[in-house]
C-alpha positions as CSV (number, residue, x, y, z in Angstrom):
1,X,41.4,-13.6,54.8
2,X,37.7,-13.7,54.4
3,X,35.9,-10.6,54.6
4,X,33.9,-11.7,57.5
5,X,36.7,-13.5,59.5
6,X,38.7,-10.4,59.8
7,X,38.5,-7.9,62.9
8,X,37.6,-4.9,61.5
9,X,37.7,-1.4,63.1
10,X,35.8,1.5,61.2
11,X,37.1,5.1,62.7
12,X,34.6,7.9,61.8
13,X,35.0,11.5,63.1
14,X,31.5,12.1,64.5
15,X,27.9,10.8,64.1
16,X,25.7,13.7,64.8
17,X,24.0,13.9,61.6
18,X,23.4,11.2,58.9
19,X,24.8,13.0,55.7
20,X,27.3,11.8,53.1
21,X,30.1,10.8,55.0
22,X,28.1,8.7,57.3
23,X,26.2,6.9,54.3
24,X,30.0,6.0,53.5
25,X,30.2,4.4,56.7
26,X,26.7,2.7,55.9
27,X,28.1,0.8,52.9
28,X,31.5,0.0,54.9
29,X,29.2,-1.6,57.3
30,X,27.6,-3.6,54.9
31,X,31.0,-4.6,53.5
32,X,32.2,-5.4,56.9
33,X,29.0,-6.4,59.1
34,X,31.4,-7.4,61.8
35,X,33.1,-4.3,62.3
36,X,33.3,-2.4,65.5
37,X,32.7,1.4,65.2
38,X,35.0,4.0,66.8
39,X,34.1,8.0,67.0
40,X,34.6,11.0,69.0
41,X,30.7,11.6,69.4
42,X,27.7,9.9,68.7
43,X,24.1,10.5,69.4
44,X,21.8,7.8,71.4
45,X,19.5,8.1,68.1
46,X,22.0,7.1,65.4
47,X,23.7,4.3,68.0
48,X,20.2,2.9,68.3
49,X,19.2,3.0,64.6
50,X,21.8,3.3,61.9
51,X,24.6,1.6,64.2
52,X,22.4,-0.8,65.7
53,X,24.3,-4.4,66.1
54,X,27.7,-3.0,66.1
55,X,30.0,-2.3,69.1
56,X,30.5,1.5,69.5
57,X,33.1,2.8,71.3
58,X,33.7,6.5,72.1
59,X,36.8,8.8,72.7
60,X,37.0,10.5,75.9
61,X,35.6,13.8,73.7
62,X,32.3,12.2,74.2
63,X,32.4,12.5,77.9
64,X,33.2,16.3,77.8
65,X,30.6,19.0,78.6
66,X,27.8,19.2,76.0
67,X,29.8,17.2,73.4
68,X,27.0,16.4,71.3
69,X,26.4,20.3,70.6
70,X,29.6,21.7,70.9
71,X,32.0,18.6,69.6
72,X,33.9,20.8,67.2
73,X,35.1,23.3,69.9
74,X,37.1,20.2,71.4
75,X,38.8,19.9,68.1
76,X,42.5,20.5,69.7
77,X,42.0,17.5,71.8
78,X,40.6,15.0,69.3
79,X,44.3,13.9,68.1
80,X,45.4,12.7,71.5
81,X,41.5,11.1,72.2
82,X,41.9,9.1,69.2
83,X,45.5,8.0,70.4
84,X,43.8,6.6,73.6
85,X,41.8,4.1,71.5
86,X,43.1,0.4,71.5
87,X,43.2,-1.2,68.3
88,X,45.8,-3.8,68.9
89,X,43.5,-6.7,67.8
90,X,42.2,-5.4,64.7
91,X,43.5,-6.6,60.9
92,X,42.0,-3.8,59.2
93,X,41.2,0.0,60.1
94,X,39.3,2.0,57.9
95,X,39.3,5.5,58.8
96,X,36.7,8.1,57.6
97,X,38.4,11.3,57.6
98,X,37.0,15.1,57.1
99,X,37.5,15.6,60.9
100,X,40.1,13.9,62.8
101,X,39.8,10.1,62.4
102,X,43.1,8.9,61.0
103,X,45.4,9.7,64.1
104,X,44.9,5.9,65.6
105,X,47.5,3.9,66.1
106,X,47.3,0.3,64.8
107,X,49.1,-2.9,65.0
108,X,52.1,-2.9,62.9
109,X,50.7,-5.8,60.9
110,X,47.6,-4.2,60.4
111,X,46.3,-2.6,57.0
112,X,45.2,1.0,57.8
113,X,43.2,2.4,54.9
114,X,41.9,5.9,55.0
115,X,38.9,6.9,53.3
116,X,39.4,10.7,52.9
117,X,36.3,12.8,52.3
118,X,38.8,15.8,52.5
119,X,41.7,16.9,54.5
120,X,40.1,18.9,57.4
121,X,38.7,22.1,55.8
122,X,39.0,24.4,58.6
123,X,42.6,23.4,59.1
124,X,43.8,23.6,55.4
125,X,42.1,25.1,52.4
126,X,39.1,27.0,54.3
127,X,41.5,28.2,57.3
128,X,41.3,31.9,55.9
129,X,37.8,31.9,55.5
130,X,36.9,30.8,59.1
131,X,39.9,32.8,60.7
132,X,38.2,35.8,58.4
133,X,34.9,35.2,59.8
134,X,35.8,34.7,63.4
135,X,35.7,37.3,66.3
136,X,39.1,39.0,67.6
137,X,39.5,36.8,70.7
138,X,38.8,33.6,68.5
139,X,41.1,34.6,66.0
140,X,43.6,35.1,68.5
141,X,43.0,31.4,69.7
142,X,42.7,29.9,66.3
143,X,46.3,31.1,64.8
144,X,48.4,28.9,67.3
145,X,45.8,26.1,67.6
146,X,45.5,25.6,63.6
147,X,49.0,25.8,63.6
148,X,49.1,22.6,66.2
149,X,46.6,21.0,64.1
150,X,48.3,21.4,60.7
151,X,51.5,19.8,62.3
152,X,49.4,16.9,63.9
153,X,47.2,16.2,61.0
154,X,50.3,16.0,58.5
155,X,52.0,13.9,60.9
156,X,48.9,11.5,61.1
157,X,49.0,11.1,57.4
158,X,52.2,8.7,58.1
159,X,50.2,6.3,60.0
160,X,47.9,5.4,57.1
161,X,49.2,2.7,54.6
162,X,46.8,3.8,51.8
163,X,44.7,6.8,51.0
164,X,41.1,6.4,49.1
165,X,39.8,10.1,47.8
166,X,36.0,10.6,47.4
167,X,37.1,12.6,44.0
168,X,40.2,13.6,41.9
169,X,39.9,17.0,43.2
170,X,40.6,15.8,47.1
171,X,43.2,13.4,45.6
172,X,45.0,16.3,44.4
173,X,44.3,18.2,47.8
174,X,45.8,15.3,49.6
175,X,48.8,15.4,47.8
176,X,49.0,19.0,48.2
177,X,48.5,18.6,52.3
178,X,50.0,15.4,52.8
179,X,52.4,14.6,50.0
180,X,50.5,11.0,49.5
181,X,49.0,9.5,46.6
182,X,45.3,8.7,46.8
183,X,42.8,6.4,44.6
184,X,39.5,7.8,43.7
185,X,36.6,5.9,44.7
186,X,33.6,7.9,44.5
187,X,31.0,7.8,47.3
188,X,27.8,6.0,47.3
189,X,24.5,7.8,46.1
190,X,21.3,5.9,46.5
191,X,19.3,6.8,43.4
192,X,16.7,4.2,43.9
193,X,15.4,6.9,46.6
194,X,14.6,9.2,43.6
195,X,11.9,9.2,41.0
196,X,13.2,10.3,37.5
197,X,10.2,12.5,36.1
198,X,10.0,13.7,32.3
199,X,8.0,16.7,32.9
200,X,9.5,19.5,34.6
201,X,7.8,22.7,36.5
202,X,8.9,26.3,35.9
203,X,11.3,26.9,38.8
204,X,14.8,26.2,39.6
205,X,16.2,24.9,42.5
206,X,19.0,25.2,45.0
207,X,19.3,22.8,48.1
208,X,22.1,22.5,50.7
209,X,23.6,24.1,53.8
210,X,22.7,27.8,53.5
211,X,26.3,28.9,54.6
212,X,28.8,31.5,53.0
213,X,30.8,29.1,50.9
214,X,28.0,27.4,49.5
215,X,27.2,30.8,47.8
216,X,23.3,30.7,48.2
217,X,23.6,34.4,48.3
218,X,25.1,34.5,44.6
219,X,22.0,32.5,43.3
220,X,19.7,34.4,45.1
221,X,20.6,37.8,43.9
222,X,20.9,36.5,40.4
223,X,17.3,35.3,40.5
224,X,15.9,38.3,42.2
225,X,17.4,40.4,39.3
226,X,16.6,38.5,36.4
227,X,12.9,37.7,37.8
228,X,13.1,33.8,37.2
229,X,11.6,31.3,39.8
230,X,13.6,29.9,42.3
231,X,13.2,27.8,45.3
232,X,15.4,27.4,48.0
233,X,15.7,24.6,50.5
234,X,18.0,24.0,53.3
235,X,19.1,25.5,57.1
236,X,22.3,27.5,58.2
237,X,23.6,30.6,59.3
238,X,22.2,32.6,56.2
239,X,18.5,31.3,56.4
240,X,17.1,34.6,58.3
241,X,19.3,36.7,55.8
242,X,18.0,34.8,52.9
243,X,14.0,34.7,53.9
244,X,14.1,38.6,54.6
245,X,15.0,39.2,51.0
246,X,12.4,36.2,49.7
247,X,9.9,37.3,47.1
248,X,6.9,35.4,45.3
249,X,9.2,34.2,42.7
250,X,12.4,33.4,44.9
251,X,11.3,31.2,47.8
252,X,13.2,30.5,50.7
253,X,11.5,27.2,52.4
254,X,14.4,26.4,55.1
255,X,14.7,22.6,56.0
256,X,12.3,20.4,54.6
257,X,11.4,16.4,55.1
258,X,13.0,14.1,52.8
259,X,9.7,13.4,50.7
260,X,9.7,17.3,50.0
261,X,13.2,17.1,48.7
262,X,12.4,14.4,46.4
263,X,9.3,16.0,45.2
264,X,11.2,19.2,44.4
265,X,14.5,17.4,43.0
266,X,11.9,15.8,40.4
267,X,9.9,18.5,39.3
268,X,12.5,21.3,39.1
269,X,13.4,22.8,35.6
270,X,17.3,22.4,36.9
271,X,19.3,22.2,39.9
272,X,21.7,25.3,40.7
273,X,25.1,24.5,42.3
274,X,27.3,27.3,42.7
275,X,29.8,26.4,45.5
276,X,33.1,24.2,45.5
277,X,32.4,20.8,46.9
278,X,34.6,18.0,47.5
279,X,32.3,15.8,45.6
280,X,28.9,16.9,45.8
281,X,26.0,14.3,46.2
282,X,23.2,16.8,45.6
283,X,23.7,17.1,41.7
284,X,23.6,13.3,41.4
285,X,20.5,13.0,43.5
286,X,19.0,15.8,40.9
287,X,20.3,13.6,38.2
288,X,18.5,10.3,39.6
289,X,15.4,12.6,39.4
290,X,16.1,13.3,35.9
291,X,16.6,17.1,36.7
292,X,19.9,18.4,34.7
293,X,22.4,20.6,36.8
294,X,24.0,24.0,36.3
295,X,26.7,24.1,38.2
296,X,30.3,26.3,38.9
297,X,33.0,24.5,37.1
298,X,35.3,23.7,40.1
299,X,35.4,20.7,42.5
300,X,33.5,17.8,42.5
301,X,31.1,18.8,40.1
302,X,33.3,18.4,37.2
303,X,33.3,14.6,37.8
304,X,29.6,14.2,37.7
305,X,27.9,16.7,35.6
306,X,28.3,16.0,31.7
307,X,28.3,19.4,29.7
308,X,27.9,17.9,26.1
309,X,26.7,19.3,22.4
310,X,25.1,16.0,22.6
311,X,21.6,16.2,24.2
312,X,21.8,11.9,24.9
313,X,24.9,12.7,26.9
314,X,24.7,16.3,28.5
315,X,23.5,16.1,32.0
316,X,23.9,19.8,32.6
317,X,26.3,22.6,32.0
318,X,28.7,25.1,34.0
319,X,29.5,28.6,34.7
320,X,33.3,29.5,35.0
321,X,33.1,32.3,37.5
322,X,31.1,33.0,40.9
323,X,29.4,36.0,39.8
324,X,26.1,37.3,38.9
325,X,26.7,37.8,35.3
326,X,28.4,34.4,35.1
327,X,25.2,32.6,36.3
328,X,22.9,34.6,34.3
329,X,24.8,33.5,31.1
330,X,24.5,30.1,31.8
331,X,20.8,30.2,32.5
332,X,20.3,32.0,29.2
333,X,22.2,29.3,27.7
334,X,20.5,26.5,29.1
335,X,17.0,27.9,28.3
336,X,18.0,28.8,24.8
337,X,19.3,25.0,24.3
338,X,17.7,23.6,20.5
339,X,16.8,20.4,22.7
340,X,16.3,20.0,26.2
341,X,18.7,17.9,28.2
342,X,17.3,14.4,28.5
343,X,16.1,13.1,32.1
344,X,17.2,9.6,30.7
345,X,20.5,10.7,30.0
346,X,20.5,12.3,33.7
347,X,19.5,9.1,35.2
348,X,22.0,7.0,33.3
349,X,24.5,9.2,34.5
350,X,23.6,8.9,38.1
351,X,23.4,5.2,37.9
352,X,27.4,5.2,37.6
353,X,27.5,6.1,41.4
354,X,25.2,3.2,43.0
355,X,26.0,1.9,46.1
356,X,26.5,-1.5,45.0
357,X,29.4,-0.1,42.7
358,X,30.9,1.4,45.6
359,X,30.9,-1.8,48.0
360,X,32.5,-3.7,45.0
361,X,35.4,-1.0,44.2
362,X,36.1,-0.6,48.1
363,X,36.3,-4.8,48.6
364,X,38.3,-4.9,45.8
365,X,40.7,-2.1,46.6
366,X,41.1,-3.5,50.3
367,X,41.7,-7.3,48.9
368,X,44.3,-6.1,46.3
369,X,46.2,-4.2,49.2
370,X,46.0,-7.0,51.5
371,X,47.4,-9.4,49.0
372,X,50.2,-7.2,48.0
373,X,51.0,-6.4,51.8
374,X,51.0,-9.9,53.0
């Protein structure tokens, strides 16, 4: 069946920001321009701009009070909301999952492919972190609700014909949570938006959401101790706390425009990446800018950052413990390299993750499954 003649539905958990998960949707819509979009919540800005030209249908979650702001509070209602969507007429359904999306009911002859950024973190692997950080009343409510969500989420995996994982790290998590195999297709990184600079300035960079599991506090405390220069860009629950500890050498800029992000990525001596990410697009954006990455050796960073004794291949290095001493030791190793990591090597590595590559791999995967299932 020709790509443009299929009736295609793309189901995404919510459209309230435009980040990595939404950029996957952007590329899926380039493969299937005729696709209709289904979601729980969408802002008018995103519907009018990034999703313009596509029929967008919301679940009843969008009609609940202050849904655009408190959508995650309605998580327990999302599985049943997805079941109310009528996807009877669609030949291909692609669900984009890290919030509830794959629970839709499809026609028996339809192909349902789930692109999984991660099984829901607050339900599975990060449940204990969210529980421990909640108040007593929230904890009392969370325990039965998350038990219910795990049962529903596990059952909904059986509605998917084929899983795609955004990394081998997530493929293992899909196997653990759902006992299903997943094919790895890394998400797209628009490297052409970034300029590769050879000359670097004397500061390190941390970029991203300022939340506990990202471990920005670890990075800041390490640099406050060692006296090296650090710039932190991002927003989140830790912003005020981090700003209170900032110094002339350790600066916390908060949220910045994309032009400022690009400038800092291109000029930084290295990006510090201390958390455990499902894939992690920021390290590839740094490498697209010719900037090496010093990363914690777990999660998606192991699939993007190259540690090698050959400076023409290396794009960074790892530390193996989330501690100040381990990070400090990695910084010392980085600064004592006999030959600095090549910006061109960093750029070449980033070029392995282009949007064109993503579109080709997704289209080929789906065409192959349609042939085999027909």
